[in-house]
C-alpha positions as CSV (number, residue, x, y, z in Angstrom):
1,M,24.2,-88.4,-7.5
2,G,20.7,-89.7,-6.4
3,F,21.6,-89.6,-2.6
4,Y,23.1,-86.1,-3.1
5,R,19.7,-84.9,-4.2
6,R,18.1,-87.3,-2.1
7,Y,19.8,-85.6,1.4
8,R,20.0,-82.2,-0.2
9,D,17.0,-80.5,1.2
10,I,18.1,-82.1,4.6
11,I,21.6,-80.9,4.5
12,L,20.7,-77.6,3.6
13,V,18.2,-77.4,6.5
14,I,20.7,-78.3,9.1
15,L,23.3,-76.2,7.9
16,L,20.3,-73.3,8.0
17,L,19.9,-73.7,11.8
18,A,23.0,-74.7,12.9
19,V,24.7,-71.7,11.5
20,P,22.6,-69.0,13.4
21,F,22.8,-71.1,16.2
22,F,26.8,-71.4,16.5
23,F,27.0,-67.8,15.5
24,L,24.8,-67.0,18.2
25,R,26.4,-68.9,20.4
26,A,29.9,-67.8,20.0
27,S,28.4,-64.2,20.4
28,I,27.4,-64.7,23.5
29,R,30.3,-66.9,24.9
30,N,33.0,-65.0,26.7
31,P,36.1,-64.5,24.4
32,E,38.6,-66.3,26.2
33,D,36.3,-69.3,25.9
34,L,36.4,-69.0,22.4
35,N,37.2,-72.3,20.9
36,G,39.1,-72.4,17.1
37,I,35.7,-73.2,15.3
38,D,33.6,-70.2,17.5
39,R,36.9,-68.2,16.5
40,N,36.4,-69.2,12.5
41,L,32.8,-68.5,12.4
42,M,32.7,-65.4,14.0
43,R,35.3,-64.2,11.5
44,V,33.3,-65.5,8.6
45,M,30.0,-63.9,10.2
46,A,31.9,-60.2,11.4
47,P,31.1,-58.7,7.4
48,V,27.7,-59.9,7.3
49,Q,27.0,-59.1,10.6
50,F,28.6,-55.5,9.6
51,L,26.6,-55.8,6.3
52,A,23.1,-56.5,8.5
53,A,24.2,-53.6,10.5
54,A,24.6,-51.0,8.0
55,S,21.7,-51.9,6.6
56,A,19.3,-51.8,10.0
57,R,21.0,-48.4,10.5
58,R,20.2,-46.9,6.9
59,L,16.9,-48.2,6.7
60,S,16.3,-46.9,10.4
61,D,17.7,-43.2,9.4
62,W,15.4,-43.3,6.1
63,F,12.4,-44.3,8.2
64,S,13.3,-41.7,10.8
65,D,13.9,-39.2,7.7
66,Y,10.6,-40.0,6.1
67,V,8.6,-39.8,9.2
68,Y,10.5,-36.4,10.3
69,L,9.9,-35.1,6.4
70,V,5.9,-35.7,6.7
71,D,6.0,-33.9,10.2
72,V,7.4,-30.6,8.3
73,R,5.4,-30.8,5.3
74,R,2.8,-30.6,7.3
75,D,4.0,-28.0,9.9
76,N,5.0,-25.9,6.6
77,N,1.5,-26.0,5.3
78,R,0.1,-25.3,8.5
79,L,2.3,-22.0,8.6
80,S,1.6,-21.0,5.4
81,R,-2.3,-21.4,6.1
82,E,-1.2,-19.3,9.2
83,M,0.9,-16.4,7.3
84,Q,-1.6,-15.9,4.7
85,R,-4.1,-15.4,7.3
86,L,-1.9,-13.3,9.3
87,R,-1.1,-11.6,6.2
88,H,-4.8,-11.0,5.1
89,D,-5.0,-9.4,8.8
90,V,-2.4,-7.0,8.4
91,G,-3.7,-6.0,4.7
92,E,-7.1,-5.6,6.6
93,L,-5.7,-3.9,9.6
94,A,-3.8,-1.6,7.3
95,R,-6.9,-0.6,5.6
96,V,-9.0,0.1,8.3
97,Q,-5.9,2.5,10.2
98,A,-5.7,4.3,6.6
99,E,-9.3,4.7,6.5
100,N,-9.2,6.1,9.8
101,D,-6.4,8.4,9.5
102,R,-8.4,9.6,6.5
103,L,-11.4,10.3,8.4
104,R,-10.0,11.7,11.8
105,G,-7.8,14.2,8.7
106,L,-11.1,15.1,7.4
107,L,-12.9,15.7,10.1
108,G,-9.8,18.2,11.8
109,L,-10.2,19.9,8.7
110,K,-14.2,20.2,9.1
111,E,-14.0,21.4,13.0
112,S,-10.8,24.0,11.7
113,L,-13.5,25.7,9.0
114,P,-15.3,28.4,9.7
115,V,-18.1,27.2,7.4
116,E,-20.6,25.0,7.0
117,T,-19.4,21.8,5.2
118,I,-20.7,18.2,3.8
119,S,-18.0,15.3,3.2
120,A,-17.5,13.9,-0.3
121,A,-15.9,10.7,-1.6
122,I,-13.7,11.1,-4.9
123,T,-14.8,8.7,-7.3
124,T,-13.1,9.4,-10.7
125,K,-10.2,11.8,-11.4
126,T,-10.4,12.8,-15.6
127,P,-7.6,15.3,-17.2
128,T,-8.6,15.8,-20.8
129,E,-6.7,18.7,-23.4
130,F,-8.7,21.3,-21.9
131,F,-10.2,20.3,-18.3
132,R,-9.3,18.5,-15.0
133,V,-12.4,17.6,-13.5
134,A,-12.9,15.1,-10.4
135,Q,-16.2,13.3,-9.7
136,L,-17.6,13.0,-6.4
137,A,-20.2,10.8,-4.4
138,I,-21.5,13.3,-1.6
139,D,-22.1,11.3,1.8
140,H,-25.0,13.3,2.7
141,G,-26.8,16.5,2.3
142,G,-26.3,15.8,-2.0
143,A,-29.8,18.3,-2.5
144,R,-28.2,21.5,-0.8
145,V,-24.7,21.4,-3.3
146,R,-25.1,23.9,-5.9
147,Q,-22.9,24.8,-8.5
148,N,-19.6,26.8,-7.8
149,M,-20.2,26.0,-3.8
150,P,-15.7,25.2,-2.7
151,V,-14.3,22.2,-2.6
152,I,-11.5,21.8,0.3
153,G,-9.6,18.8,1.1
154,P,-6.4,18.0,3.3
155,G,-3.5,20.3,1.5
156,G,-6.2,23.2,0.6
157,A,-8.1,24.2,-2.2
158,V,-9.4,21.6,-4.5
159,G,-11.9,23.1,-6.8
160,L,-15.2,24.6,-7.3
161,I,-18.2,22.6,-7.9
162,R,-19.0,22.5,-11.7
163,T,-22.5,20.3,-12.0
164,V,-24.9,17.9,-9.7
165,S,-26.5,15.2,-10.2
166,G,-28.5,13.7,-6.8
167,D,-25.5,12.6,-4.7
168,S,-23.0,13.2,-7.0
169,A,-21.2,15.9,-8.6
170,T,-18.4,16.9,-11.2
171,V,-15.4,19.2,-9.4
172,Q,-13.5,21.2,-11.9
173,L,-10.0,21.8,-10.1
174,V,-7.8,24.1,-8.7
175,A,-5.5,23.0,-11.8
176,D,-8.0,23.3,-14.6
177,A,-7.8,26.5,-17.0
178,G,-11.1,27.5,-15.9
179,F,-10.6,28.0,-12.3
180,G,-9.6,31.3,-10.9
181,V,-9.2,32.6,-7.3
182,D,-8.0,35.4,-5.4
183,V,-4.6,34.5,-3.3
184,V,-2.9,36.4,-1.4
185,V,1.3,35.6,0.1
186,P,1.0,35.6,3.7
187,R,4.6,36.5,4.0
188,T,4.7,39.4,2.3
189,R,1.1,40.0,1.6
190,A,1.3,40.2,-2.0
191,R,-2.1,39.7,-4.3
192,G,-2.3,37.7,-7.2
193,F,-5.0,35.7,-8.9
194,V,-4.4,32.2,-9.3
195,R,-5.7,30.0,-12.6
196,G,-4.9,26.6,-13.8
197,V,-3.0,26.1,-16.6
198,G,-5.2,23.0,-17.7
199,D,-2.0,21.2,-18.5
200,E,-2.5,17.3,-19.1
201,S,0.1,15.7,-18.1
202,K,0.6,17.4,-14.4
203,Y,-1.4,20.0,-11.9
204,A,-0.3,23.0,-12.5
205,V,-1.2,26.7,-12.1
206,K,-0.2,30.1,-12.5
207,V,-0.6,33.2,-10.8
208,E,-1.7,36.3,-12.8
209,Y,-1.6,40.0,-11.6
210,V,1.4,40.0,-9.3
211,R,3.0,43.1,-9.4
212,R,6.7,43.7,-10.6
213,S,7.4,45.2,-7.5
214,D,5.5,42.9,-5.1
215,E,7.7,40.5,-3.2
216,V,7.5,36.9,-3.9
217,E,9.8,34.2,-4.1
218,V,10.1,30.0,-5.1
219,G,8.2,28.4,-2.0
220,D,6.1,31.0,-1.0
221,L,2.5,29.6,-0.2
222,L,0.0,31.5,-1.9
223,V,-3.8,31.4,0.5
224,T,-7.5,32.5,-0.3
225,S,-7.8,36.2,0.2
226,G,-11.4,35.5,0.9
227,V,-12.5,38.3,-1.8
228,G,-15.0,37.6,-3.8
229,C,-16.6,35.2,-1.2
230,R,-15.8,31.7,-2.9
231,F,-13.3,30.2,-0.2
232,P,-13.0,30.7,3.0
233,E,-10.2,33.0,4.0
234,G,-6.6,31.4,4.5
235,I,-7.4,28.3,2.6
236,A,-4.1,26.9,0.9
237,V,-4.1,26.9,-3.1
238,A,-0.4,26.3,-4.0
239,K,3.4,27.3,-3.7
240,V,5.2,29.0,-5.7
241,T,7.8,26.9,-8.0
242,Q,9.3,29.8,-10.4
243,V,9.2,33.4,-10.4
244,V,10.3,35.4,-13.9
245,K,10.6,38.9,-13.2
246,R,10.2,40.9,-16.3
247,D,11.6,44.2,-17.7
248,F,8.4,45.5,-18.8
249,G,4.7,45.2,-18.1
250,S,3.3,45.9,-14.9
251,Y,3.0,42.4,-13.7
252,Q,5.3,39.5,-13.2
253,A,5.4,35.9,-14.2
254,V,4.5,33.8,-11.3
255,I,4.2,29.5,-11.5
256,A,3.3,27.8,-8.7
257,E,1.9,24.1,-8.1
258,P,-1.3,22.9,-5.8
259,T,-0.5,22.4,-2.9
260,V,-3.2,19.4,-2.5
261,D,-2.0,16.0,-3.5
262,F,-4.4,15.4,-6.0
263,S,-3.0,11.5,-7.2
264,R,-3.6,10.7,-3.3
265,L,-7.2,12.7,-2.8
266,D,-10.0,10.2,-1.9
267,S,-12.2,12.5,0.3
268,V,-12.9,15.9,0.3
269,L,-15.5,18.8,2.1
270,V,-17.7,21.0,0.0
271,V,-18.5,24.1,1.7
272,V,-22.3,24.2,1.9
273,G,-22.5,27.3,4.3
274,E,-22.5,30.9,3.8
275,V,-19.1,32.3,3.7
276,P,-17.8,35.1,5.5
277,G,-17.7,38.4,3.4
278,D,-19.9,41.1,2.6
279,C,-19.6,40.2,-1.6
280,P,-21.6,37.6,-3.3
281,R,-20.4,34.6,-5.2
282,L,-18.5,35.2,-8.4
283,E,-18.9,32.9,-11.2
284,S,-16.6,30.2,-12.2
285,G,-13.9,32.1,-13.8
286,A,-14.0,35.4,-13.0
287,R,-11.8,37.6,-11.3
288,S,-12.9,39.4,-8.4
289,P,-12.4,42.7,-8.0
């Protein structure tokens, strides 16, 4: 027992050195020259060699996956930042494009009108039980704006200036119950007078004084007649949505909707020049003769 303890460490060291030596010796020799000891050693060490190779491959694969995932995460973060920047740029370009389209449309409208106008931006639209109004921020020349001046936007008549305060003004919209303007149907030259309905839930107008004998159909366009010197002649006001032929009375009932899309309206023109005509401006809500 004492002898074993004395020489145990020496024997263990010899075995640890000898086994790899014989294994390496057997591995590099020609398989035909292997003796019995070499073959037995190779047979014993084969599972160990297989496990070592498999562990090495697994460790190499894990390390490669780790490096790959680190690179992928870095690339994903970079691409995410790039995508956010591109989205911001696209949004900014869309905003600029929309602004350019708005200004181009307003400029085209301004050049098409036979009267002097100044531009303004709508800041708020307020429907109430009795009124449909909008607040304007006038770009330049607010001192020239007066009550009852016409306001025109893309699509047609917007309304009339109601009050003015510095470079801001309140507009009485076409759909307001107090609004009124003389109109004509270009297709048949039928005459009428558009008044706002004042409906809080929608933009709508009615057409008064349309004679029973006049030809008016759903879809007909109603434009300003120029009578009253309020709006220039030929400005679109509304499209007919309903016609009720009455069996009594002198007039038929006509319902229409404004041609201006008030939900998307953001820029308008205020007519500050004299509207062509020989008659003075009428007060808001009065019927032209």
